[in-house]
Residue, then its C-alpha position, 0 to 999 in steps of 0.5 A: x464115743x462113749x460106750x452105749x453098750x456094756x458088757x463082761x461077756x460077748x454081745x451080738x450084734x445084728x446089720x440090715x444086710x444077710x442073715x439068715x437065722x440059723x447063723x444069727x442063733x449060732x451067734x445068740x448061743x455063745x453071744x446072748x445079748x443082741x444090739x443091732x445097728x441100724x436097720x438090723x433092728x427090723x431084721x431081728x425082730x423079722x427072725x422073732x429077737x428083740x434087741x434091747x439095743x439100737x445104734x446107728x445114724x438111723x437112716x435105715x430103720x423103720x418106724x414101726x421098729x422104732x415104735x415098738x422098741x421105744x426110744x430108751x432102746x434106740x440110741x443115733x450117732x448121726x455123724x457120717x463119716x463111717x458105717x453102722x457097724x463103724x458106728x456100733x462096734x465103737x459103742x460095745x465095750x465087750x470081750x468080743x463082738x459076734x457080728x451077723x448080717x454085713x456081709x452078702x448082699x451089698x459088695x460095698x457094705x462087705x468090704x465096709x466091714x472088713x475095712x471095720x476090722x482094719x481100723x479098730x484092730x484093739x477090737x475083737x471081733x467075728x464077722x459071721x455069713x455064708x456059712x464063713x468067718x472071719x476077724x483080725x488076726x491079733x500079735x499071736x494066735x493059737x487054734x485048734x482045728x480040724x486037720x484040713x481045714x480051709x484056713x484063709x488070709x488076706x491082707x488089708x495093709x503089708x503083714x510079714x508074719x510065721x506058721x505052724x500047721x498050715x500046709x504052705x508056710x507064711x513065713x518070710x511072704x510078705x503078703x500086701x492087698x495088691x501082692x501076696x494072700x493066703x486063700x487056700x491054705x489048710x490045716x495039717x495038724x490038730x493045732x495052728x499057730x499064727x504070728x503077724x508083724x503089724x495089725x492088718x491080716x484077716x484070718x477066714x474060717x468056716x463058721x464051725x468053727x466059731x467057738x475054737x476061734x472064740x477060745x484062740x482070741x480069748x487067750x490073745x494078747x492084743x495089738x496093745x498088749x495084754 
């Protein structure tokens, strides 16, 4: 898919799910350009923000929002084989995307958002919602975190890895969605390193670690190389 939005800085992407004002403001403080996925435009307007672009199949964008935004801002992607989150994420070319409003409201939508992260390991995307954040781990990552911070790992595919700075190290463990998972681990050092042999591992942290996560992802190698 061609890039509809191009940016040399992170972009905030808003969906139509649960999105409180504070979480959106936290994202916009770090990624001021706001893009909406379909009905996320209505949520943006309700929270006092006008998205620069709307991307999706437009089946949930209200007529009122469409009229207010005008045709130049609205981009229809008509295929029905992917979610609006997937469509919008693939249409944004940016160092990172902060995605708000894709988790929490419906369990199936939350699971679909996780699936989108797994399908696009080359894209840097952090999901925010419910006081937490999650992202697909790159091959190696070094995080500056408070000692005692909760760090959970959830595999969306069979994955092996290594760690330093966790209460329960992960070296030698075979993670899998229907096997071993890594919920409620914790940091025992101010610097945590993670390395994985294959893509497919979600990292879950508290939302207040967002700055550390963005800094770590900025310096991390991508799955396709530097």
